Each structure stands twice: as structure tokens, then as C-alpha cells.
LOVEX-74275 format. One record per residue (C-alpha): residue number from 0; residue in one letter; z, y, x. Coordinates in Angstrom, 3 decimals. Last residue first. Layout:
[atom NUM, "A", [Z, Y, X]] ...
//
This chain:
[atom 262, "K", [-36.330, 12.214, -24.080]] [atom 261, "N", [-36.824, 12.889, -20.464]] [atom 260, "K", [-33.283, 12.099, -18.929]] [atom 259, "I", [-34.308, 8.395, -21.636]] [atom 258, "P", [-37.591, 7.915, -19.117]] [atom 257, "A", [-35.682, 9.064, -16.076]] [atom 256, "W", [-32.863, 6.804, -16.363]] [atom 255, "I", [-33.962, 3.289, -14.270]] [atom 254, "Q", [-35.763, 5.657, -11.837]] [atom 253, "R", [-32.877, 7.959, -11.038]] [atom 252, "M", [-30.454, 4.756, -10.998]] [atom 251, "A", [-32.981, 2.926, -8.531]] [atom 250, "F", [-33.006, 6.171, -6.038]] [atom 249, "Y", [-29.174, 6.331, -5.876]] [atom 248, "S", [-28.895, 2.613, -5.597]] [atom 247, "L", [-31.586, 2.477, -2.869]] [atom 246, "I", [-29.563, 5.415, -1.003]] [atom 245, "T", [-26.161, 3.822, -1.812]] [atom 244, "L", [-27.466, 0.277, -0.174]] [atom 243, "L", [-28.747, 2.095, 2.906]] [atom 242, "L", [-25.621, 3.478, 3.813]] [atom 241, "L", [-23.612, 0.570, 2.916]] [atom 240, "F", [-25.941, -1.346, 4.936]] [atom 239, "L", [-25.185, 1.206, 7.517]] [atom 238, "I", [-21.795, 1.399, 7.121]] [atom 237, "V", [-21.636, -2.716, 7.620]] [atom 236, "S", [-23.381, -2.960, 10.845]] [atom 235, "I", [-21.503, -0.138, 12.497]] [atom 234, "G", [-18.566, -2.216, 11.241]] [atom 233, "I", [-19.779, -5.351, 12.471]] [atom 232, "R", [-20.658, -3.741, 16.146]] [atom 231, "K", [-17.136, -1.867, 16.231]] [atom 230, "R", [-15.268, -5.715, 15.437]] [atom 229, "E", [-17.124, -6.811, 18.218]] [atom 228, "E", [-16.013, -4.352, 20.438]] [atom 227, "L", [-12.538, -4.297, 19.401]] [atom 226, "E", [-12.164, -8.122, 19.537]] [atom 225, "P", [-9.801, -7.973, 22.725]] [atom 224, "E", [-7.048, -5.968, 20.476]] [atom 223, "S", [-3.788, -5.857, 22.571]] [atom 222, "A", [-5.237, -7.344, 25.855]] [atom 221, "W", [-8.245, -4.474, 26.064]] [atom 220, "A", [-5.731, -2.176, 25.246]] [atom 219, "L", [-3.966, -3.420, 28.227]] [atom 218, "F", [-6.813, -3.597, 30.942]] [atom 217, "T", [-7.664, 0.186, 29.946]] [atom 216, "T", [-4.006, 0.819, 30.650]] [atom 215, "V", [-4.143, -0.773, 33.669]] [atom 214, "D", [-6.995, 1.449, 34.502]] [atom 213, "K", [-6.040, 4.677, 33.406]] [atom 212, "A", [-2.244, 4.029, 35.180]] [atom 211, "M", [-4.093, 3.616, 38.224]] [atom 210, "Q", [-6.327, 6.409, 37.996]] [atom 209, "A", [-3.517, 8.742, 37.552]] [atom 208, "Q", [-1.241, 7.322, 40.546]] [atom 207, "T", [-4.153, 7.720, 42.718]] [atom 206, "A", [-5.729, 4.235, 43.782]] [atom 205, "T", [-9.723, 5.928, 45.595]] [atom 204, "T", [-11.881, 3.257, 43.934]] [atom 203, "G", [-12.691, 0.783, 46.804]] [atom 202, "D", [-14.420, -2.308, 44.387]] [atom 201, "A", [-11.577, -4.037, 45.268]] [atom 200, "F", [-9.198, -1.810, 45.111]] [atom 199, "T", [-6.192, -1.400, 47.506]] [atom 198, "V", [-2.874, -1.120, 45.213]] [atom 197, "G", [0.087, 1.075, 45.869]] [atom 196, "D", [-2.168, 4.044, 46.963]] [atom 195, "E", [-0.150, 6.460, 45.318]] [atom 194, "Y", [2.759, 5.077, 43.675]] [atom 193, "L", [2.722, 3.184, 40.152]] [atom 192, "P", [6.285, 1.540, 38.673]] [atom 191, "Q", [8.502, 4.615, 38.678]] [atom 190, "P", [11.608, 2.585, 37.824]] [atom 189, "M", [12.417, 0.886, 34.112]] [atom 188, "G", [15.913, 1.755, 32.722]] [atom 187, "I", [14.469, 4.980, 31.331]] [atom 186, "L", [16.357, 8.372, 30.382]] [atom 185, "N", [13.729, 11.027, 28.875]] [atom 184, "G", [15.423, 10.794, 25.752]] [atom 183, "A", [12.439, 9.630, 24.095]] [atom 182, "Y", [10.048, 9.096, 27.372]] [atom 181, "Y", [7.312, 11.490, 28.342]] [atom 180, "K", [9.335, 13.557, 30.986]] [atom 179, "N", [10.943, 10.562, 32.476]] [atom 178, "F", [13.709, 10.592, 34.237]] [atom 177, "Y", [15.299, 7.048, 36.195]] [atom 176, "M", [18.426, 4.989, 35.016]] [atom 175, "G", [20.235, 2.177, 37.091]] [atom 174, "D", [22.765, 4.709, 38.053]] [atom 173, "P", [23.137, 7.587, 35.664]] [atom 172, "V", [20.999, 10.439, 35.537]] [atom 171, "K", [22.548, 13.816, 34.952]] [atom 170, "K", [20.362, 16.482, 33.852]] [atom 169, "E", [21.494, 20.150, 34.827]] [atom 168, "V", [19.606, 19.655, 37.853]] [atom 167, "P", [16.408, 18.981, 36.506]] [atom 166, "A", [15.617, 15.344, 36.626]] [atom 165, "D", [12.634, 14.346, 39.389]] [atom 164, "V", [9.501, 13.627, 37.619]] [atom 163, "Y", [8.152, 10.355, 36.496]] [atom 162, "G", [5.977, 10.858, 33.730]] [atom 161, "T", [2.472, 8.955, 35.246]] [atom 160, "L", [3.402, 5.712, 33.613]] [atom 159, "L", [4.834, 6.943, 31.078]] [atom 158, "A", [1.851, 9.561, 29.911]] [atom 157, "H", [-0.641, 6.273, 30.568]] [atom 156, "L", [1.614, 4.223, 27.964]] [atom 155, "Y", [1.521, 7.094, 25.247]] [atom 154, "D", [-1.939, 7.905, 25.805]] [atom 153, "A", [-3.068, 3.720, 25.293]] [atom 152, "G", [-0.789, 3.872, 21.960]] [atom 151, "N", [-2.134, 6.960, 20.213]] [atom 150, "A", [-0.168, 5.016, 17.480]] [atom 149, "R", [3.025, 2.305, 18.275]] [atom 148, "A", [2.656, -1.313, 19.608]] [atom 147, "K", [-0.943, -1.375, 19.534]] [atom 146, "V", [-0.900, -0.534, 23.305]] [atom 145, "I", [2.170, -2.767, 24.316]] [atom 144, "L", [0.440, -6.032, 22.446]] [atom 143, "S", [0.301, -8.229, 25.187]] [atom 142, "L", [2.688, -6.376, 27.567]] [atom 141, "D", [5.938, -8.422, 27.179]] [atom 140, "P", [9.136, -6.402, 27.230]] [atom 139, "P", [11.219, -6.016, 30.173]] [atom 138, "Y", [14.783, -7.009, 28.742]] [atom 137, "A", [17.692, -4.973, 30.244]] [atom 136, "G", [20.863, -6.694, 31.017]] [atom 135, "G", [20.790, -5.327, 34.349]] [atom 134, "N", [17.148, -6.791, 35.268]] [atom 133, "A", [17.100, -10.333, 36.909]] [atom 132, "A", [19.841, -11.205, 34.709]] [atom 131, "R", [17.996, -10.190, 31.255]] [atom 130, "A", [14.507, -11.931, 32.471]] [atom 129, "A", [17.230, -15.184, 32.859]] [atom 128, "Q", [18.136, -14.608, 29.568]] [atom 127, "K", [14.963, -14.038, 28.290]] [atom 126, "N", [13.447, -17.061, 29.340]] [atom 125, "P", [11.514, -18.742, 32.139]] [atom 124, "Y", [10.856, -15.537, 33.560]] [atom 123, "P", [7.558, -14.250, 35.338]] [atom 122, "S", [5.451, -15.485, 32.550]] [atom 121, "V", [2.766, -17.301, 33.491]] [atom 120, "F", [-0.727, -15.995, 31.179]] [atom 119, "K", [-1.561, -18.527, 28.653]] [atom 118, "D", [-3.308, -22.016, 29.761]] [atom 117, "S", [-7.124, -22.396, 29.079]] [atom 116, "P", [-8.270, -21.467, 32.231]] [atom 115, "R", [-5.786, -24.123, 34.085]] [atom 114, "A", [-2.737, -23.234, 35.566]] [atom 113, "A", [-1.805, -24.929, 38.634]] [atom 112, "R", [0.633, -28.008, 38.136]] [atom 111, "E", [4.599, -28.370, 37.898]] [atom 110, "I", [6.153, -31.695, 36.652]] [atom 109, "T", [8.126, -32.950, 33.832]] [atom 108, "E", [8.330, -36.715, 33.163]] [atom 107, "G", [6.948, -38.068, 30.180]] [atom 106, "E", [5.470, -40.691, 32.057]] [atom 105, "D", [1.861, -39.432, 31.622]] [atom 104, "D", [2.997, -36.661, 33.001]] [atom 103, "I", [4.566, -33.444, 31.043]] [atom 102, "D", [3.771, -29.746, 32.157]] [atom 101, "S", [5.147, -26.590, 33.739]] [atom 100, "V", [3.184, -24.244, 35.254]] [atom 99, "S", [1.966, -22.639, 38.669]] [atom 98, "N", [-0.286, -19.571, 39.261]] [atom 97, "E", [-3.089, -19.302, 41.865]] [atom 96, "A", [-5.107, -21.396, 39.770]] [atom 95, "A", [-5.797, -19.104, 37.301]] [atom 94, "F", [-7.476, -16.803, 39.510]] [atom 93, "A", [-9.640, -19.889, 40.465]] [atom 92, "K", [-10.758, -21.165, 37.512]] [atom 91, "V", [-11.359, -17.506, 36.294]] [atom 90, "E", [-13.738, -16.777, 39.431]] [atom 89, "D", [-15.254, -19.769, 38.883]] [atom 88, "D", [-15.859, -19.595, 35.359]] [atom 87, "N", [-17.852, -16.244, 35.977]] [atom 86, "Y", [-15.667, -12.827, 35.531]] [atom 85, "G", [-17.251, -9.880, 33.571]] [atom 84, "L", [-14.055, -8.664, 31.867]] [atom 83, "A", [-14.721, -11.035, 28.391]] [atom 82, "K", [-14.417, -13.941, 31.080]] [atom 81, "L", [-10.813, -13.063, 31.141]] [atom 80, "N", [-10.149, -14.696, 28.236]] [atom 79, "R", [-10.148, -17.937, 29.983]] [atom 78, "Y", [-7.055, -16.863, 31.725]] [atom 77, "A", [-5.369, -16.939, 28.319]] [atom 76, "V", [-3.728, -13.819, 26.797]] [atom 75, "L", [-0.689, -13.724, 23.984]] [atom 74, "R", [2.225, -14.400, 26.698]] [atom 73, "L", [1.089, -11.527, 28.712]] [atom 72, "G", [4.144, -11.185, 30.734]] [atom 71, "H", [6.497, -8.283, 32.653]] [atom 70, "C", [8.611, -8.198, 35.357]] [atom 69, "G", [6.374, -9.416, 38.732]] [atom 68, "S", [3.395, -9.051, 36.929]] [atom 67, "C", [3.614, -5.085, 36.635]] [atom 66, "V", [2.221, -4.412, 40.301]] [atom 65, "E", [-0.245, -7.000, 41.846]] [atom 64, "K", [-1.205, -8.653, 38.553]] [atom 63, "Y", [-1.019, -5.633, 36.463]] [atom 62, "V", [-2.457, -3.160, 38.955]] [atom 61, "Q", [-5.480, -5.789, 39.474]] [atom 60, "L", [-6.313, -6.381, 36.183]] [atom 59, "G", [-6.698, -2.595, 35.688]] [atom 58, "R", [-9.279, -2.493, 38.525]] [atom 57, "Q", [-11.101, -5.340, 36.525]] [atom 56, "Q", [-10.932, -3.325, 33.362]] [atom 55, "S", [-11.660, -0.106, 35.041]] [atom 54, "A", [-14.713, -1.531, 35.788]] [atom 53, "R", [-15.362, -3.160, 32.289]] [atom 52, "D", [-15.586, -0.093, 30.738]] [atom 51, "F", [-14.728, -0.804, 27.090]] [atom 50, "T", [-16.712, 0.305, 24.353]] [atom 49, "G", [-16.559, 3.373, 21.992]] [atom 48, "T", [-18.840, 3.597, 18.802]] [atom 47, "I", [-16.024, 4.031, 16.259]] [atom 46, "G", [-13.957, 6.541, 18.661]] [atom 45, "S", [-12.104, 5.432, 21.449]] [atom 44, "F", [-12.852, 2.755, 24.118]] [atom 43, "S", [-14.078, 5.001, 26.903]] [atom 42, "W", [-11.017, 6.502, 26.859]] [atom 41, "N", [-11.057, 10.792, 26.772]] [atom 40, "N", [-7.133, 10.895, 27.681]] [atom 39, "E", [-4.527, 13.101, 25.365]] [atom 38, "P", [-1.760, 14.444, 27.416]] [atom 37, "Y", [1.001, 12.931, 25.396]] [atom 36, "S", [3.155, 14.655, 22.804]] [atom 35, "I", [7.307, 14.221, 22.442]] [atom 34, "S", [8.255, 14.925, 18.782]] [atom 33, "D", [7.774, 10.955, 18.115]] [atom 32, "G", [5.399, 9.929, 15.403]] [atom 31, "A", [4.363, 10.957, 11.850]] [atom 30, "G", [1.619, 8.936, 10.237]] [atom 29, "L", [-2.120, 8.003, 10.079]] [atom 28, "V", [-3.985, 11.058, 10.833]] [atom 27, "V", [-7.902, 10.193, 11.270]] [atom 26, "Q", [-9.268, 11.011, 14.846]] [atom 25, "P", [-11.949, 8.884, 15.167]] [atom 24, "S", [-14.161, 9.801, 12.061]] [atom 23, "L", [-16.866, 7.333, 10.967]] [atom 22, "L", [-14.040, 5.563, 8.558]] [atom 21, "L", [-13.161, 9.002, 6.981]] [atom 20, "I", [-16.786, 9.761, 6.225]] [atom 19, "I", [-18.128, 6.509, 4.841]] [atom 18, "F", [-15.169, 6.765, 2.452]] [atom 17, "T", [-16.088, 9.867, 1.196]] [atom 16, "F", [-19.779, 9.200, 0.884]] [atom 15, "M", [-18.454, 5.890, -1.598]] [atom 14, "N", [-16.030, 8.335, -3.258]] [atom 13, "I", [-19.113, 10.643, -4.335]] [atom 12, "L", [-21.204, 8.066, -4.924]] [atom 11, "H", [-18.619, 6.616, -7.523]] [atom 10, "K", [-18.247, 10.114, -8.987]] [atom 9, "N", [-21.830, 10.313, -9.304]] [atom 8, "R", [-22.382, 7.201, -11.100]] [atom 7, "I", [-19.666, 8.251, -13.508]] [atom 6, "K", [-21.256, 11.398, -14.166]] [atom 5, "Y", [-24.496, 9.856, -14.700]] [atom 4, "N", [-22.982, 7.376, -16.955]] [atom 3, "Q", [-21.145, 10.718, -19.456]] [atom 2, "F", [-24.658, 12.282, -19.227]] [atom 1, "F", [-26.595, 9.248, -20.539]] [atom 0, "M", [-24.054, 8.921, -23.332]] 
//
């Protein structure tokens, strides 16, 4: 009986340690993806202890505002959420006030007013039909969850933004389409969005295509998962608690079964 219980407890301990090891591993394969391979980037938010680079997030917001927001919305992000990027209340209010939203006044009339921090990011189009009409029938996707939309989403997005090249001579590119070496099928309806010095960063960082792609990807990774840092902090606390509990359980088990084992 003793050896049977001892084996069961050892099995539980092994299973717990296996779970912890898998949880700590930053590169667990979750499933098969597309055949196209994307360059891997060393993201600051990768891994169990990773955090967002605040400076990169703020530059990414600037890239989104000046380059992406003309076609793509962020319907799940409120202006007040920008405080997580290091902005204060006055800066958030000023940023929101640059946009206008439709509202209803006290008399039930539709009015336009300056956006408030509590408002979600204003969409560039009033509806999907208008968005399609302005883009040749293609609908520009909302970017709120773009990084979480697929496995390795950050690497995919960065590759897509930097993957515009001249098409091979034998490749016919129809009008209104563009060649991207990292896009499935290589033909994409979105024109190249990022060019050297396309924006002037407020912190003086050189706006290369790769830098802008990295920064806007970091910003959109945060938009897709704003609770990432808090979730990791909680996860680390849980793991440490489980490790301590496992150690205490092991020594308690030995203490309890020692008299029986020595008989």
C-alpha cells in the first residue's frame, strides 16, 4: 500500500513539474501555420517575463495615427487606454479631441462633438460599405486584434509591412494589386504603407521602414492584448506559488510516510 501511494504521489509531482516546464517555455508549438516562413524578431514582450517597450509603443501610435488610421480602425481600443503607454490625462484628452464623433444632444438631434477619452478610436469610415467603396471593393480590416489573429502574429505583421518588393519578371501583377513576398499568394490589395522617413518621430528616432514596422507592430500587439503584462505578473506569482507548494508537499509527504516506510 505504501509503495502504491508513493508511486501515485511521485506521478503527480512529475506531472506538475512537466506542466510548469511547458508553461515556462516561450516557444511551445501550438499548431501548423502557413508554409511561408517569416523572419523572427526579438520582441521585448516575448517570453514569460517580457514587457512592452513604452518608447516603441508611443512611436507605433504615431505611425498608426499618421499612416494606418486613414484606412484601418481600432474599434476595441478607447482613447483612455493610452494612459498605459505613458501618457497623462491631459495628453490623452488632447489626443482624443483631435477627432470628432457623432452623438445625440438633449433634444434628440444628431450632433458632432470632440471625442472624449472614454470614446473608442474613431473609425475612418462610417460603415463597411463606405470602406469597401473607398478601397476598390476590399475591406480594410480593423487592427484591434490583428496581432492575435494568427500564430506568431507580430512576426507576420512585421514581415508583411516590410515584404513589398518588385515582382519577378515572370509574375504578372494585375492593376490594383501589389507584390509582397510574405503574403499568401504574393498578391495583396494594400499598397506599400511604409517608406523611409515616412514619419518624423517625436523622440528623434530615425524612421526607417524596419523601425516603423517594428514600432507599429509593438503598438498593435499591445492593442490586441493590453492585459499581457498583468497576466504575466500573475502567471509568475502562480508559478512561484506552485513551486513552493510542490516543495512543501514533497517534504510533508516524506515526513508523513517516513514512520511507515521504516517499519
